[in-house]
Structures are given as structure tokens and as C-alpha cells.
N, C-alpha and C positions, 0 to 999 in steps of 0.2 A: 790676212793684210799684215798685220805684228811681224807674221814669219817671213815676210817679203822684205818689209826695212829692215830685220835683224842681219838677211842673207847678205843687203846690200850693202852693211855696215862689215860683216867680215870682208866681202869682198874689197872694201876699201881701205882695209886694214886697222878699222876701226873694231877692238873684238870689245869685250863686257869684262870689266875686270875679276880678280878670280875671288869668291866669294860674294859677289853678289845675288840677288836673287832675282827670279825672273816672273815673272808676273803674262800667263797669259788664259787664253780660253780654251776647252777640247772640246770636241765631238765622239758624245757616247752614247752608248745605250740607254735606257732609265734604267736597268738594272747596275750598270757603273757610275752613276751618278753621284752616289753617297761616297764612292771608291776616291771617286775622283776628286770629289770639295775640301773631305777630310786629310787625303793623300797626296795629292798631286799627281803629276806626270812627268815621268823624268827628270826627276829633283825639279820642278818647276811649281809655282802656286797657280792653283784652277779655281779662282772665284764665281767663274761663270762654265756653262759647259753646256754645250749646243745638242739638245736631244735626238737621237736619231729619228723620224717620224715616221715608222712603214702602216701608218692608217692608207692614205691612199683612196680613192677612189673604184677600188676594184668591187665592192660589194653592188655599183651602178649597174658590172654587169648582170646581176641575179634580176635589178628590177627591169632591167630591157627583155631579160628572157621571161618574166613573169607578164610584161605589156604583149610580147608577141604570144603567149599562150593564150591570153585570155581574147587574143587576137581572132587565135587560130579556135578558140571554144565558137565569138562569135559568129566567122565564117563557115562553122561547121553549124550550128543553128539552122546558121541561112540557107543551108544545102541539104543534102542528102545525105550527108557524111555527118549524121547523130552521132554515130559512136565516137566521134572526137574529142563531144564536147566535157563531158563528166573527165575524161584524161588529161584533157587541157587545162579544164578549169582548178582542176585539183592539183596539178601542178605550177600554176601560175600561185596560187595558194602559198604553196607551199615556196617556191623560190620569192615572194614576197615576207612570208615570216623568217625566209633565212638573211635577208638582204637587213630586216628589219635588224635580226638577233646581232649580223654580223657589223652592222651600225652602230648600235649601243654598244655592242663591247668593244668598238675599235674607238667611241668617244670617249672612252674614260678615261681620264687622267689622274695620278697619284704624284703630288709634290711633296717632296718630302720636309719635316720638322727644319724647324731653323732656313729654309729658302722661301724663293717667292718665284713662280713660273710667269715668265714678261710673255703675254697672248699677242698672237698676229692675226688680223685676217688680212687676204690678199697680199701677203708682204709685209704689212702698215700696223706698226705699234697699235692694238684696241685695247683699251682702258686701261688702269692701272693693274698691277700683276696679282696674280693669283698668289690666294693664300693657301700655307699646309693644309693638305688633304686632298680627299678625292673629287675630282669635277668632273662634270661631264661639256663633250665638245660638240652640241651637236650641228653646229654649224660645220656643212664638209670641209670648207678654207680654213676654217679654224687651226691654227698650228701655236704650241707652247716653244715656240723660238730658241731664249735662254733658258734656263734656271740657274738663277743668282742665288749665293750666301747672303745672309743680312744681317747673321747675327754672329758670326765668326770673327774674332781680332785676327786679322792676319799678319804675322811677324814679315816685316819685309827689312833686309839689311843693305845697304848702297854706302861699299865702301868708296873714295873720292880717291883719286888718284895726281898727286902734283898740284897738292895746293900752294899758292906763294902765300908766304906770310907777310905780314908788314915791312920788313925788310927786303922784300921778291926773292923769299928762300924758299924752291919749291920741297915740303913736307914730302916723305914720303908716300904717304899714305894716311887717310881718315876715314875709321870705321866709324857710317852711320847707321845707329838702326833706331825703325818705330816700326809702330804699328796703325792698322788702319781697318776701319771697318764701312759697306757699302750702307749706307743709308737708305739712297733709294736706288730702286734695282732698276726700272724704266728709263729714269735721265742715265744713267752710270751706262746702260748698252746704247740707247738712243744717241749719246751725244760722245761716246770718246771707247768706249769698250773695253776688252783686258789687254789686249795687247796694245794697244797706244796709250791706255794708262800705263803702263810699263816707261814706256819709252818718258813719257810727260812726268809720273814722279821721279825716277831716276834723274832727267834733267832741274826739276825743282829741288831735286837734294845737293846736286852738284852746286847749283848757283847759291843755294843757301850757305851750305859748308864753305865754298870758297869764299863770300864776302863776310863771314865768321871769321876764316884766317887770316886774313886781310886786316882785323881786327885786333890780333896777336903777335906778338913779339915774337922770335926764335926760341930763344930760352926760356919763353913761360909757351910753349907749344902743348908741353904734357897738361898743362893748365884746364885747355879743352876738357881732358877726357872726366865724366862726370858733371861737367859744368852745367848751367843752368840754361834749356834751349827752349823755353818758350816762349819767346819771343820766335824762336825758325816754326814751332808749333802751329803758333799764329798764324804768321805768314802762309806756310803750307796750306792751312784750313779756307784759308781765302781763297788761295790759287785753284783747292781742287773742289771748293762746296758746289762751283755749276758743277760736276761729273756728282754730283751725288753723294761724295765719300769723305767722312769725315777722320784727321786722324789723333789716335787716341793718346800716342804716347812717343816719347824722341830720346834720345840721349847719344851722345858719343863716346862708346865703349873703348875707343882706343887709337893712338895715335902716335906714327911710326915717324922717328925725325930722319932727315939725310944720314948719306953713310958714314959722313964724316962727323956726324955731332952723337953718332950710338956708340963709339969708343970712350965717351966721356957720361956716358948712363950710371949714376951709383948706384950702389946697391941698393938703395931702399928705393930708387926708381923702378930697376930691374923687379924687383920681388914685387912691387904696387903693378907689373904687366904681366907680370905673372898670376899673379891673383885677379887682375881685370881678367886673362884670359881665361882663367879656372872658371872663373863665375860665367863669362858668356860659355864655353861651354857647358858648364853644368847649367848654366838655363836653360838652354838648347837642349843637352842630355832630359832634363824637366820638361822641358815645356812635350819633347817626344815622350819619356813615358805620362805625362798625363795624359796624351791622347791616346796612349796604347791602354790605359789604367779607363781611361772613359769609352775606348774601344770594348773593352772590355765587361765593365758594368753596364755596356747598353745591350752587350751579348749575353750576360746573365741574367739579365732583366728578362730578356726573350725566352730565353733558357726557364727563369721563373715562370712568367705569365704562361708559359706551355705546358709546367707543369700544372699551376694553380688551374688553369683547364682540365688537365687531367686529372687534377685531386676531385673537380665540382662535377666533374659529369662521373668519375666512381660515387664519388657522393651521393648527387642523384640517384643512379644506378641502384645503391642500396639500398634509399629511399624506398625507390619505387620497387624494388623486391619483396623490401619487409611491410610496406604496407599493401602488396599481393598478396601476400604470408599472411598479414591479419585480416585480410579480407576472406581468403579463402576460409582459414579455420573460424572465423565468421560466420560462413556459408554452412558449414560443415555444422557446426555450433546450431544455428538454426533449424537445421535440415532435422538433425537428431532431434533437437526438441518438439517443432512440427511430428517427426516420427513419432516419438514419444507420446506425445497428445494426443495423435489420433489413434495409437492403438489404446490410450487409455479409452480415449471415446469411445472405440470400437468395443471395448469391454463393458463398460459402461449401459450402449445402448445395447449389447448382446444379453447384459444383466438383466436392465429393465426389459425387456423382451418376453427373458425366460418365465424376469417375476411375473409379468402381467400373464403370461402363457397360464402360468402355476394358479393365480391367479382366477382367469378364466375357466379352468380345465375344473380348478374348485368350485365355482360358481356354480359352472357345468354338471357337476358332480351331485351336488345339494340340487339344484333347481330339478334335474332329473328325478334324484330321490323324491322330491316333493312330487312330480307331476305322477308320476308310478305309485304312491300313496296316493296321491289322487282319482288316478283309473280304478285300484284296486276297491274303492271304496265306492266307486261307480258302477263298477259289474257287480259288484256284491248288493247293491238296491237291483241294478237291472237282473241279477239272480233271484233277488228274492220278489222281486215283481213278477216274476216268469213262475214262482215258486207257487206266489198266489193265484195268479193263473190257472194254473193245472191242481190248484185244490181241488178236491172233490164237492161237488156242487149237491145240494139236497133238493129230490124231485120231492116235488110236490104231485102228491096223485088228487085229484080232482073226481070225487065221485057224487054221484045225484043221490039221494035220498031214497028213493025207491029201490036202486039195486045195492040192497049189501049184502045178497050174497057172494056178488063176483067183487064186491070191495073189500070184501076180507079177504078171497084169496090171492086177490094181486097186490094187496097188502103184503100176504105173509110171504108170497113170489119175490116181492120187491127188498123186503126184510132179507131175503138169501141172497140175492143175487146184487143187491148193491155195495157191501163191504168187498165181493172180489172185484168187481169192476173199477170201483175207487182205486183198490191195493195197489189192482194193477196197473189200472194209466197213474198215479201218483208215480209207481216206479218207474213207468219209462219216462212221465218227463222228467221227474227227478233226475234220471239220468245222461237225457239229452240237454239239460240244461247246464249238469256237470261238465259235462264234455263241453260242451260250448263255451262254459267260461274258461276252462282251460286250456280249452287250444289261443282263445283268445288273451289270456294270462303270457301262455310262452312266445306267441306272437309278440306279444307289447316289450315282454324282456328281451326277447332276440333284437329287437327293434332299439331297443334303451345298449344294450351293450354294443350292437353296431356303430351308432351315434356317439359311444362312450370310445371306443377305438379309432371313431373318425377321428376327433377331438385328440 
């Protein structure tokens, strides 16, 4: 609307004075909002940006596709086309997931620091402005219609031409400089907008300047430079308060007299004018440099934050590597410790087993000697018993009293035969017993040796 009004003004021959600031609202993408608000567009001040909203309702196509897939699955389940059910159901679920992801991603809105987003639903402004940060617009017809800068003090230069003085002498121009800030973004875009505000502000400034110049005589016109304009600031604030705008400061940096009066300007006035122009230029240059420095500072902060994040990531990785190395070394030390302890326990158990075996072997040797001595003693007793049984027995010859002749003859024969019989029988028994004892002792000794060898 403001552009149309300006075109109509140019067609009517009414142009903007040279050096007069221009305020307008621009249309830009989300990535260009910061540049437009800070740097303007084509030399114009841009306090309001209309973001290009590319969300749309294209994600509803996936929802309709999912509903069609579920309907196909239901129809396939009721008919013989059972093979359609699973692919259709899976496709429907995937379409719903993609639609939800698309909806979630398109609902994210990030408002720059120092700005306020004006939210609209169905074209109407809904509620107060969105604060800086990330927001989620789940409503499909919710839009961020405007992004308004509410923290920057916006400079505005409005030179007024042909201002009549008290004597009705038109001054060549009176430059008026002010700075303002938007306090209520919703009220600003709802009641006036940036383009219309430019016209209202320029007209209000011209009316205030013309009223002031009417009170000044022509020879005292230069007194307007640097004069107290607090009353003009109050007047502008009362006029612009309903638009949510506040004038923070204003002054008159320069006044140009008509041509016929310029030849009478003294050196002091000329130097003062040059000084004022230099101060004005320096103020603008300083403002540009400050803006450039602020942008460089913001860029340096981002680089610093990125470096800090990178350093923190490297530090965390180094800590992780050191912790992993210490854990590996501790694990290796525990393994070596357990290996040494296991080897020591194994050697100790082996030594204890060998000591027990030696002890058992010694006990076995001792027990076997005792058993062998016992067996030998028992065998000796058996041999003595056998020898006692095989000893010559006395032969008792009973004789009757009436056979004296036969008794004497038998006695004589027995006396000759008994020694021989007893001697031969005793030798045979002794040899038999000795042989038996030797065999038994040899078998016992062999068994003892075999038992010792087995142990």
C-alpha cells in the first residue's frame, strides 16, 4: 500500500526531499530477515519483514495417501486379495509417519533475538507477539505474518523544504533528525504498518517543524540548530503513541537559509555549519561503523562459540581416550595379577600334592615294613609250629608181662630203626617246611615291591 501511495505521489509531481529517510516493510525468506532488519533494503529502513511462509498443506497429501492405503487394506481383508493387506497397511503407516515428520518440521519457527513475530490464524492476528526463540505452530492455518524489530533504535532523517519564518520568508530547508523504537509490534502492524507509518511520520515531522519555524524570525533562523526540541518530541509521542511507537530523541542538525541570505553568512556561521555537517557525517559514519562492528562481534561470537564447542568435543574425546586407556591398563594389571595368583596357587597346590604324595609314600613304606616284619614273624611261628609237628615222636611199645622174649627182641629192633626213621622224616619235613616258607616269603616280598611301585 505504501508503495502505491509513493507512486501516486511521484505521478502527481510531489517527490520526497533529498536525504529523507524511507521506511517500508519488505518480503523476505527466513534466512534474510536478520539482514533486512539490520541493513535495510535499497537504502530504505525496514523495521517490519513479512516472511515467506512455505509450509502449506502439502503434507495432507500423505495423510490422504495413508487413508487410501488403510482403506485398501480393509477392502483387501474383506475380499480374497489378502496379499494387499500387509503392503497397504505398511505403506499407510509410513505415509502417516512421513506426514507427521513433515508437519513437525514445517511447524518450527525461529524468531530472531530482538524481534517479535506477529502470529495470525485464518488471516487475523491471534494473541500477543511471539517472543524470540523457537516456536511450534501446530495449527495448519497459523502463520507468522510479520517479524517486527522492537529493540533497535531506528534513525530517521526528515528534511523539510520551504518552511516559512515569522516574516513569511521561506527557508530553503530544515533538517530534522529523530530516532524511534517500536514498542508494541501487534499494535504497530495492526493499526498502521511500516509504509503508512513513513507517511504519517514525515507529515507529523513537517507539521511540527513548520509550527516551530513560524515562531522564529529570519535573522534568528540559525538558532534552530541544536535548539531544545523536547516539546516537539512530546508532540510526536502523543501523535504516534496509538501506533505503538515511541520517539526516543530528536534534534535539528542543520538549517539552510534562502539564497539571498547565504551571502551574508559570517565565517563563524560557515565554520559552525561545516562543523555541524562534519558532526552529522561523523555520526552517520560512527553509526555505520558501530553497526559493522556489532555485526563483526556477532560473527566473532559465533566463531568463538563454534571453537568452544570444537574444543569441548576434543577435550571430551581426550578424556574418553584417557579413561579407556586407564581402564585397559587396569584390566591388564588385573589380568596379570590374577595370572600370577593363579600360577602361584597352582604351584602351591602342586607342591602340597607332591608333599602329601611323599608323605603318603613314606607312610606306605613305613606301613609296608611293619606289615612285612609282622608277616615274617608270623611265618616263623608257622614254621616253628610245622617243625614241632614234624619232630620225632616217641614210640611206646606195650609188652605183656608173659612175653619177655618177644619184648626184648622188639625193643632191640625199635632201638635200631627209630633213629633212622626219625632222622629221615625230620629232614624231609624240615625241607618241605623250609621250601614252603621260602616260597611264601618270596611271594610276599614280590607283592610288597609291586605295591610300592604302584604307589
